[in-house]
C-alpha positions as CSV (number, residue, x, y, z in Angstrom):
1,X,0.0,0.0,0.0
2,X,1.1,3.6,-0.8
3,X,0.0,6.8,0.8
4,X,-2.1,7.5,-2.3
5,X,-4.0,4.3,-1.7
6,X,-5.0,5.0,1.9
7,X,-8.3,6.9,1.2
8,X,-9.6,4.2,-1.1
9,X,-8.6,1.6,1.5
10,X,-10.5,3.4,4.2
11,X,-13.6,3.8,2.0
12,X,-13.6,0.0,1.3
13,X,-13.2,-0.6,5.0
14,X,-16.2,1.5,5.7
15,X,-14.7,4.1,8.0
16,X,-14.7,7.9,7.5
17,X,-11.0,8.2,8.2
18,X,-8.3,7.7,10.8
19,X,-7.9,9.0,14.4
20,X,-4.2,9.3,14.9
21,X,-3.2,9.4,18.6
22,X,0.5,10.0,18.0
23,X,1.2,13.0,15.7
24,X,3.8,15.7,16.7
25,X,3.5,19.4,16.0
26,X,6.3,21.3,17.7
27,X,6.9,25.0,17.3
28,X,8.8,25.6,14.0
29,X,12.2,26.3,15.6
30,X,12.1,23.4,18.0
31,X,10.8,21.1,15.2
32,X,13.8,22.1,13.0
33,X,16.2,21.4,16.0
34,X,14.7,17.9,16.5
35,X,15.1,17.1,12.8
36,X,18.7,18.3,12.9
37,X,19.3,15.9,15.8
38,X,17.9,13.0,13.8
39,X,20.1,14.0,10.9
40,X,23.2,13.6,13.1
41,X,22.3,10.0,14.1
42,X,24.5,7.2,12.7
43,X,23.1,6.2,10.3
44,X,20.9,9.3,9.8
45,X,17.2,8.8,10.4
46,X,15.2,9.7,7.3
47,X,12.4,12.2,7.9
48,X,9.7,11.3,5.4
49,X,7.4,14.3,6.0
50,X,9.9,17.2,6.5
51,X,7.8,20.2,5.5
52,X,6.3,23.4,6.9
53,X,3.5,22.9,9.4
54,X,0.7,23.9,7.0
55,X,1.9,21.4,4.4
56,X,2.0,18.7,7.0
57,X,-1.5,19.4,8.0
58,X,-2.6,19.1,4.4
59,X,-0.7,15.8,4.0
60,X,-2.6,14.3,7.0
61,X,-5.9,15.5,5.7
62,X,-5.1,14.0,2.3
63,X,-4.3,10.7,3.9
64,X,-7.7,10.6,5.5
65,X,-6.6,11.5,9.0
66,X,-9.8,13.2,10.4
67,X,-8.6,13.8,14.0
68,X,-5.1,13.8,15.4
69,X,-3.1,15.0,18.3
70,X,-0.4,17.7,18.3
71,X,2.2,16.2,20.6
72,X,5.0,18.3,22.1
73,X,7.3,17.7,25.1
74,X,9.7,19.7,27.3
75,X,13.3,18.7,27.9
76,X,13.9,21.4,30.6
77,X,12.0,23.7,32.9
78,X,10.3,26.8,31.7
79,X,9.0,25.5,28.4
80,X,5.4,24.5,29.3
81,X,3.5,27.7,28.5
82,X,5.3,28.2,25.2
83,X,4.7,24.6,24.1
84,X,1.1,24.4,25.4
85,X,0.1,27.7,23.9
86,X,1.4,26.4,20.5
87,X,-0.4,23.1,20.5
88,X,-3.7,24.3,22.0
89,X,-3.6,27.3,19.6
90,X,-3.2,24.9,16.7
91,X,-6.3,23.0,17.9
92,X,-8.2,26.3,18.0
93,X,-7.2,27.1,14.4
94,X,-7.5,23.6,12.9
95,X,-10.6,21.5,13.7
96,X,-8.8,18.2,13.0
97,X,-6.3,18.8,15.8
98,X,-7.2,17.3,19.2
99,X,-6.3,19.9,21.9
100,X,-3.0,18.6,23.3
101,X,-0.6,19.8,26.0
102,X,2.4,18.5,28.0
103,X,3.7,18.5,31.5
104,X,7.1,18.6,33.2
105,X,8.2,18.3,36.9
106,X,8.7,22.0,37.9
107,X,7.0,24.4,40.2
108,X,3.6,25.5,38.9
109,X,3.0,22.5,36.7
110,X,-0.3,21.7,38.4
111,X,-1.6,25.3,37.8
112,X,-0.4,25.0,34.2
113,X,-2.2,21.7,33.8
114,X,-5.4,23.2,35.2
115,X,-5.1,26.1,32.8
116,X,-4.8,23.7,29.9
117,X,-7.7,21.5,31.0
118,X,-9.8,24.6,31.4
119,X,-8.8,25.6,27.8
120,X,-10.2,22.3,26.5
121,X,-7.2,20.1,26.6
122,X,-8.1,16.5,25.8
123,X,-4.7,14.8,25.6
124,X,-1.3,15.0,27.3
125,X,2.1,14.0,26.0
126,X,4.8,12.7,28.4
127,X,8.2,11.5,27.1
128,X,10.2,10.1,30.0
129,X,13.5,9.7,28.2
130,X,13.5,13.1,26.5
131,X,12.3,14.8,29.6
132,X,14.7,12.9,31.8
133,X,12.6,12.7,34.9
134,X,11.0,10.3,37.3
135,X,7.3,9.9,36.6
136,X,6.7,9.8,40.4
137,X,8.5,13.1,41.0
138,X,6.6,14.8,43.9
139,X,6.3,18.0,41.8
140,X,3.9,16.1,39.5
141,X,1.6,14.8,42.2
142,X,-0.9,17.5,41.8
143,X,-0.9,17.2,38.0
144,X,-1.4,13.4,38.1
145,X,-4.3,14.0,40.5
146,X,-5.9,16.4,38.0
147,X,-5.4,14.1,35.1
148,X,-6.7,11.1,37.0
149,X,-9.8,13.0,38.1
150,X,-10.5,14.3,34.6
151,X,-9.8,11.0,32.8
152,X,-7.5,12.8,30.4
153,X,-5.6,10.4,28.1
154,X,-1.8,10.5,28.6
155,X,0.3,9.5,25.6
156,X,3.3,8.1,27.5
157,X,6.6,7.3,25.8
158,X,8.0,5.0,28.5
159,X,10.4,2.9,26.5
160,X,14.1,3.7,26.2
161,X,15.7,4.2,22.8
162,X,19.3,3.1,22.6
163,X,20.4,6.2,20.7
164,X,23.0,7.6,23.0
165,X,20.7,10.3,24.5
166,X,20.8,8.7,28.0
167,X,18.0,8.8,30.6
168,X,17.2,5.1,30.3
169,X,16.9,4.9,34.1
170,X,13.6,6.8,33.9
171,X,12.2,4.4,31.3
172,X,10.7,0.9,31.2
173,X,7.8,-0.8,33.0
174,X,9.0,-0.3,36.6
175,X,8.6,3.6,36.7
176,X,5.1,3.2,35.1
177,X,4.1,0.6,37.7
178,X,5.3,2.9,40.5
179,X,3.2,5.7,39.0
180,X,0.1,3.5,38.8
181,X,0.6,2.4,42.4
182,X,0.1,6.0,43.4
183,X,-2.5,7.0,40.7
184,X,-4.3,3.8,39.6
185,X,-7.0,5.7,37.8
186,X,-4.7,7.4,35.3
187,X,-5.7,6.7,31.6
188,X,-2.3,5.9,30.1
189,X,-1.7,5.3,26.4
190,X,1.6,3.5,26.1
191,X,3.3,4.8,22.9
192,X,4.9,2.4,20.4
193,X,3.2,-0.6,22.2
194,X,5.9,0.0,24.9
195,X,8.9,-0.7,22.6
196,X,11.3,-2.2,23.3
197,X,9.5,-3.6,26.4
198,X,6.5,-4.9,24.4
199,X,5.9,-7.9,26.5
200,X,5.8,-6.1,29.8
201,X,3.5,-3.3,28.6
202,X,1.1,-5.7,26.9
203,X,0.9,-7.6,30.1
204,X,0.3,-4.4,32.0
205,X,-2.6,-3.5,29.7
206,X,-4.0,-7.0,30.2
207,X,-4.0,-6.4,34.0
208,X,-5.2,-2.8,34.0
209,X,-8.3,-1.6,32.1
210,X,-7.1,2.0,32.2
211,X,-4.0,1.2,30.2
212,X,-4.2,1.5,26.4
213,X,-1.5,1.0,23.7
214,X,-0.7,2.9,20.5
215,X,0.7,1.3,17.4
216,X,3.2,3.9,16.4
217,X,5.9,2.3,14.2
218,X,5.0,-1.2,15.4
219,X,3.8,-3.9,13.0
220,X,4.9,-1.8,10.1
221,X,5.3,-3.4,6.7
222,X,8.3,-3.7,6.4
223,X,9.4,-3.5,10.1
224,X,11.5,-0.5,11.2
225,X,11.8,-0.6,15.0
226,X,13.4,-4.0,14.9
227,X,11.5,-7.2,14.4
228,X,7.7,-6.8,14.8
229,X,6.5,-8.4,18.1
230,X,4.4,-11.0,16.2
231,X,4.6,-13.4,19.2
232,X,2.2,-11.0,20.9
233,X,-0.2,-10.7,18.0
234,X,-3.1,-12.7,19.5
235,X,-2.8,-10.9,22.8
236,X,-2.8,-7.5,21.0
237,X,-5.9,-8.8,19.1
238,X,-7.6,-9.5,22.3
239,X,-6.9,-6.0,23.6
240,X,-8.5,-4.6,20.5
241,X,-10.9,-2.2,22.4
242,X,-7.8,-0.5,23.9
243,X,-5.5,-0.3,20.9
244,X,-5.4,3.0,19.1
245,X,-3.6,3.9,15.9
246,X,-0.5,6.0,16.1
247,X,1.9,7.1,13.4
248,X,4.7,9.3,15.0
249,X,4.2,11.6,12.0
250,X,6.1,13.5,10.7
251,X,9.5,12.2,11.9
252,X,9.1,8.7,10.6
253,X,11.5,6.9,8.2
254,X,8.8,5.4,6.0
255,X,5.5,6.2,4.4
256,X,2.5,6.6,6.6
257,X,0.9,3.7,4.6
258,X,3.5,1.3,6.0
259,X,1.7,1.4,9.3
260,X,-1.8,1.0,7.9
261,X,-0.8,-1.9,5.7
262,X,1.1,-3.5,8.5
263,X,-1.9,-3.5,10.8
264,X,-4.1,-4.8,8.0
265,X,-1.6,-7.6,7.3
266,X,-2.1,-9.0,10.8
267,X,-5.3,-10.5,9.6
268,X,-7.4,-9.6,12.6
269,X,-10.5,-8.8,10.5
270,X,-12.3,-5.6,9.4
271,X,-14.0,-5.0,12.7
272,X,-10.8,-5.0,14.7
273,X,-9.2,-2.7,12.1
274,X,-12.1,-0.3,12.1
275,X,-11.9,0.0,15.8
276,X,-8.1,0.6,15.9
277,X,-8.1,3.1,13.0
278,X,-11.3,5.0,13.9
279,X,-13.7,3.9,16.7
280,X,-11.3,3.5,19.6
281,X,-9.7,6.9,19.0
282,X,-13.1,8.5,19.1
283,X,-13.9,6.9,22.4
284,X,-10.5,7.6,23.9
285,X,-10.6,11.3,23.2
286,X,-14.3,11.8,23.6
287,X,-14.8,12.7,20.0
288,X,-18.0,10.7,19.2
289,X,-20.1,13.9,18.8
290,X,-17.4,15.5,16.6
291,X,-17.0,12.5,14.4
292,X,-17.1,13.3,10.7
293,X,-19.5,11.4,8.5
294,X,-18.5,9.4,5.4
């Protein structure tokens, strides 16, 4: 499947489009810095959708993505208002964008979280490795309480990437288990199916009905994040009501279609695929009333 074939595939499947839980929209200067960082990797990481923000929005619309997040994340204190004004402002300007914000362990984060929730925030991005922090940092206690009480989905990148950036000590299943011990009602969406700790995070989702998984860069056709965890396929199938589509657009080394075709090739049936591409995302983000018709 190519990108050009996705709209026809969705029409044949009988869904109005895709809800993408894992799309990044950083402010322009920060996005360019992130891309330069990927360019310096050995080997360099190809960025398939390197383009201005308005062009990237048009690409997503052309692919049939009807609703998507605008994920951003802080790597130091003092960035939250800047990032959150950007992502929430994008949602105000572009109806397809799900109002998204981020958090960081610093004084005032609970007040900033409350501000974002009052502004209509429907999703939160947390990246433990980039942020370099303990998810149970006491500075975040008030924020976790707010997010737990509001049922706000938290797209949590908890897996460590062996790219030389460090901070692996804050990643993996154990910090997430400690967080859920303190705040068992948090609605976590584990990014990348928990890669590289797929087994542990699938098991966590099986034990905890508040834990969801996104598919970003997992089960791609062909695989890109190492071998696809096909040994978990039947367990992922059984979790179908809490699996949501994610792409990690725009900084992906392949066409968007590689992720759609990869999920289709699992052979789980049209109902499962319709839920993952569309219905589950609507439920997760409370978008049923905003759903676009065919």
